VEXDRENZA-85713 format. One record per residue (C-alpha): residue in one letter; y, x, z. Coordinates in steps of 0.02 Angstrom, whole numbers, plus 50000, padded with zeros to 5 digits. Each point is the difference from the previous one (the first is absolute). Layout:
N
aYXZ...
***
This chain:
257
m512094841350444i498365008349947i498675010550086d499155014249906t498294999150081h499355016649933c500925016249958h499805018550033i501785005250043n499355014050111f499525009549841k501005015349952n500654990549847y501324992750115d500495015350103n501635002549906d500644982050004r498994989850126e501534993250088a500854995149838m498394992549934l499834988850153q501824994749981r499674995549818a498544989650057l501114990750124d501324997649865n498644991949892g499504987950137v498505009650066e500204998450187k498375008050058v498665011849934v498285004950060c499675018649980i498155003349973g499355016050082m498475008949929l498895007050139p500755004650170e501275012149928g500714986849884g499954987350140r501055011350110e501265002149859a500094981149975l500224997350187e501405012850007l500924990749862a499734983350086r500785007050158k501455007549901y500354983449913p499514986750128g499874982549933r500105006149820v498475011249985y498294995950071a498435010749997s498164999649955v498595012750004g498255000549929a498705009049897h500214996349815p498384999049901y500435017249928d499895006650180a498464990450054g498995015850026k501305006450123l499814985550120d499105005250159a500054995350184s501485011350034t501034992549858l499574982450056a500585004450176e501645006549928f500194983949901k499734989750157a501335009850095l501264998749858l499674981449975s500424996750182e501825004049962p501104984549976e500695006149834m498244999949927v499784982649925l498585002849875f498375009849987g499635008449835e499935002549862m498134999250000g498674993249883i498945004749849d500435008049833t498645000549866v501115008949874k500795015750073a499405002750179p499065016550022d498784993650131p498474989249958i500064981450033d498915000850157v501235012250080q501464988849953e499134984650068k499655008550166a501815005750020f500624982849952a498854991350125q500485011850142q501834996449972l499714981249989e499085000950166l501505008850079a501184987349921g499004986450086e500085009050166l501895002149984d500284983049916l500995008049858p500214994749819v499355012249871c500605006249832i498575000949876h499885011249848s498744992349881r499825007349827d498674991049897a499154996750167f500334982350060k498164995450024l499665016150093c501514997450111e499514982050033k498265005550052v500675012750125i501304988150070r498734986250026s498805012350083v501325004250132h501004983850005p498894985749937d501444987749996g501155012049908w501505009450066k501885001649971g501175011349906f500445004449821a499015002849840h501135014549953c500635003349825f498974985749929s499395003849824d498544987949972g499894982349934p500054982050063e498234999950072e500295015350107a501714993850055l499264983650063g498595009950080w501235010350102v500914984350055e498354992650056l499705015750104g501664997350088f501095012349907k501694999249913i500065006549823s501245014449987f500735001849826a500815016149943g500895006149844q498574997349876i500394981449993t501635004749912f499185011149870k499954993649821n498275007649972k498704987149948s498825007850126c501144993050137d499864982149938v498514997450116i501135003850149r501264987049943e498574987649975a499485003250179a501764996150061k499924983349910v498544994050107l500885004750161t501454992350095p501445009650079d499164997150168d498575011349943v501075014749950v501025015050059v500855013549897e500005018850004t500515015449902d498665012850044a501475011949977p500125013349934f498644993249883i499914985349876t501864998249965p500364982449934a500964995549844p501435002949967h499875016850090r498365006449929g499985018849983k501055002550156r499435003450178n499654983550084e500904994950159p500034984750115g501594992749923f499034996849840v498824987550084r501184986149955h499455001649817t498224995750048a500584984850099e501124994649856k498545000949878l498984988950118a501464987750004e499964999549810i498124997049999w500134986050128g501604992149931m500915002750163t501655007750051h500045018250050e500674995550171e498554988150037v498715013249956f500955013050104e500014988150147r498194994449991t499215017049968t501055007250141a499424986350119n498205004249954a500255018550035r500844996350166a498584988750053v498645012649959l500925015050073g500734991150150i501775006249966
***
């Protein structure tokens, strides 16, 4: 069985077939998914789904770097209340984006640090969005948690050096659909996988985004996460089942499920 550690199945993209989509995931060996909620509203949606599908859907909430400027004391208080619910197993996504985020880096760093502080208070793993920003993320993490922290480097898209840096910080590398793409630009992601072991890794879809081969061009969904795991098995020269088992054990250990 497999765990999709990051998807957005609360999005309207799934309103017409959410039940069938989750059944397809189960049919494809995906036993559990973590629904990532953006800001309190998204967190409440994720929590509602986790309660509707207990043991199959879990929830997260956080302020994405795109929303860094919206993080204030009231929002942090809402996060704290939501994260006290047992279905909430992860805090985020949070982090820094130097490519598309509308807010300046100092605003993103402050929002990231505030959420890391709350994660420490609540002893929760975090999901980190880092786009061309590993060194900046490392600086903020070390400023709050000098010995590093725990969680996932979500939708990893960097190279071997950054991958090993995240592991040193205490994080699992979360691979998504890009590792299956034939684009030469994705070779660096595959090179990163080669320097890691299965014990360093979890898998995700980031559904409805980043649909893996052979389904590119379609809406992504949790059942497709197996293609990412199968690509990793190919890279590592392992069986699919062994990669499913080991990445799932990693996800369970981090999330406590």
